[in-house]
Each structure stands twice: as C-alpha cells, then as structure tokens.
C-alpha positions, 0 to 999 in steps of 0.5 A: 809645284807651287810658287813661293808666294802661294806657299806663303799665302796658304801657310799663313792662312792655316791656324797653328798656335804652339803645340797645335801645329797639326794643320801645318804639318799636314800641309808640309809633309806631303810636299816634303815626301815628294822630294825628301828621302826620309820624312818623319814626325817626332813625338812633339810634332817636329817635321823632319825631312832629310836628304842623304849622300850615302857617304859613310859618316857624312857631316850633317847640316840642319836648317830649321824654321818654326811652324807655330804662331802666337795666339790665346787659350781660353782660361774661363767661360763667363756666365754671360758667354764671354771668353777670358783668355791667356796669351800664348807667346808674345801677343802684342797687347797694344793692338788687340781691342776690336780685332777679329779672331778665330776660336778653335772649338771642339765642334769647329772654328768659330768667329769672334772679336776681342771686345772693347768699350764703346766709344760713347762710353769710354771715359776720358782717363780710359782713352789711350789706355792699353788693356791688361790680359786680365781685362781682355774678353772675346765675344763669340755671340754666345748668350750664356756659359751653357750656350758657349759650351753647346757651341763647342767652346771649353777651357783650353780651346785655342784662338788665333788672329783671323787671316786676311792675306793681302798683297801690297805694291813692291812685292810686299805681302801681309798676313798673320803668322808671317812669323814664321810661315814665310820661313816654312815656305823657304823650307819647302822651296829648299826641298824642291831644289835640294832634290835636284842636287842629291847626287852631288851632295857632300853633306846630309841635309835635314830640314826641320819644321819645328814646334813651340818656338813662340811658347818656349823656344826649345821645341826643336831640341829633341829633333836636334838631339836625334840628328846631332848635326855639325851645323845648324842654320835657323830661319826666322823673322826680325823687325824691319826698321823702315816705318816712321816709328822704327827708324834709327835702331838698325839699318835692316829694312824690307827689300834689302835681302835677308839679314844675317845675324851677327848677334841676337840676345833676349834678356827679358826672362830668357837670358840667352842669344846667338853669337854665330860661328865666325867661320860659318858667318864669313862663309855666308857673307862670302857666298852672298857676295860671290853670287850677288845675293842681297843680304843685310847684317843684323844685331838684334836685342829682344830677339831670340831663336832656337840656336841660342840653345842648339849651340850648346847641345852635345859636342857643341854645334856651329850655328848661324841665323838668317832673318826675314825682315818684317814690319808689325811683328806679332800682329795680324798685319805682319808684312814681308817682302817676297824678294827677301824670301826669294833671296833667303832661298838663294843664299841657303841653296848656294851654301848647301851646294858648295859644301865639301866633304872636308868643309869644317866649321867651329873652332876645334880646328884652331889647334891640330 
C-alpha cells in the first residue's frame, strides 16, 4: 500500500494523452484488482472497479476521474527533420516555446524541445508575441525526414510535456498531468478504504478511471450506460485563485480543501455545464461540516466535466462535482496541495459510508 503522495508522483510521471491511456490503466488496474470485487476495461479504455453489496436491486453510486492528459500529435515531419504538431486538448500555447517534451515514437520515447527563435535574432515586433499552433515545431535532433523516420517518428505519434515532479513547502506538489492524475490517486485511495467497508455498504460503488476527457469530455459515457447509476460524482481539478495574476474572480485557493461545485459552465464551443443535484449538494456540505473536513464552494466559468453529459443519460442521473484546486492549469507545472487531495478522499469515503438503502437523490420524490 502506497501513500497518496507516491500515487500522485508515479501517476503524473506516466505518459497518457487522450486515447493513449494504457500506461495509466496498467498502473491502476493491479491496485483496483487487489481491493475491488470486479475490475474490467471497456472497449474505449475506461477502467471500472466495482464493489457490490449483494443486496438485490441495490442503488449504484459512480465516482469517476479521467486518466488522460493534454498533449500534441505529429501532423507532419518536415524535410529537415523538425516536427509540426496539432494540440490534443487545451494546451496552454502561451507557455510552449522552449519547453522540453517527450515524443512517443514507434521505437520508444525520444526527448524533444519546442523550438523558439534565438534571442539575438528576435525582431522587436516579435517580442512578446504568442506563436500559433501552425508556428510551432519540435526539435528531436533529427537531421532529415528520413532520419526522423529511422528514429521511429511518424505522423500520428503522440507528445506530452516532460515530467518533472517537484515538492514545494506547505505540502505543495508540482508536475505535468496533475489534471487529472491527482484525482486518479483519489480513486486508488478510495478503493483501499471501500474494501474495508464492503460488509456494511448499502449501495453498490463503481470507481471509473475514464478516458478522453481532455479531447471530447464524453469518453466515460459508454461505462456510465453499462452501469446506469442513480448518482454520479466527478473529481477533477479547478483553477486556484491565489497567485498574483488570478486574485479576484473566486475565493478558491490551495490548502483550503476541495471545492464543491455549485455551477460550472463552458460556452466556448461546448455549450454545457453542471448544475448539481441540490439534495446531493446539501448532503456533501453537511458531511463536510459534521466531519470537520475543509471544503470550498465553487462557481466556475470555462470549466466543464463529464457530468455535464452524464446528468442527461437515460432516466436522468443526480450529479455532483468535486474540484481539486490547482495553479497553472494545463501547463507542465500544475501545482496542487496534498492536503486538498487528502480532504477529497475523506469527504468521499464519509459520503459513501453514510448511504442508507432508503437514501434518495434527485427530484422525483417531490410528488409521491
């Protein structure tokens, strides 16, 4: 059994762009198998770990977190050996020039760098200019297109930020892919703890490490349909507003606990968001207060999770979202608080063990 910090470090060091989550599946599956009653991987790659009460027609709770990370895909190998790319997910283009990346070639992983104009030849009107995706190129040291091919690089190869896990004072942890491997670590700790409570469970519990959130936000849906849960709780990161450039919009900060979402909404191309079930929301707040678990309240524009689509599946599903605050989202230096992750685990396990057979969420009980 590993501690939470070790899980976070080892998970964030893995490479797994959307649709290429195999490394994370291989890491998480043996741990799920140690504790869960049934573990399976569906066609898309959703990793599902379940705990069953044995009670006929038990209600079902789904808790999920996505495994994939943002990155790039090679769209062209230039004649001179440099790589042209397209983004996969919301890569933060402002921070890219000069970054170290890992290129996943067919013969193994190669180190590379995102090129940038030499300082001495940067023209005045180019200084401070953010490059477009079309301007970006990656240098792997290849001298020609043929050389790149011999190194194992082809169109379609995936690229991630280079991992550099760092511990900072006050329980802060930094690396690429904290979004959303920190939440995957929560799932692993939940599996350990739920295992001890199986004889007393009143609901069947499903933990899903899901795929392709950064690309289309819908990779989890086939798994949801196979389970048909009454309740879905998603775990993801959310921007922290405690750096000089972010102060003002929200009170969500590091080390103040996970943020319980009151609303999120994404209007840039995806007109969707989450308005959580009010009874489920109240229950989470009440549990946090009763157990003295630090939590925050969040309203977040520009943020979206799978629950935006899960809510409307089949009969309708009561949803809620928990957010782990993170600085510098979608960059190689995403920074979180270990305490906030610990409190996320505490809140969720406290929620699970208080569920009764008669517990209901949603609004269908308004008229009886």
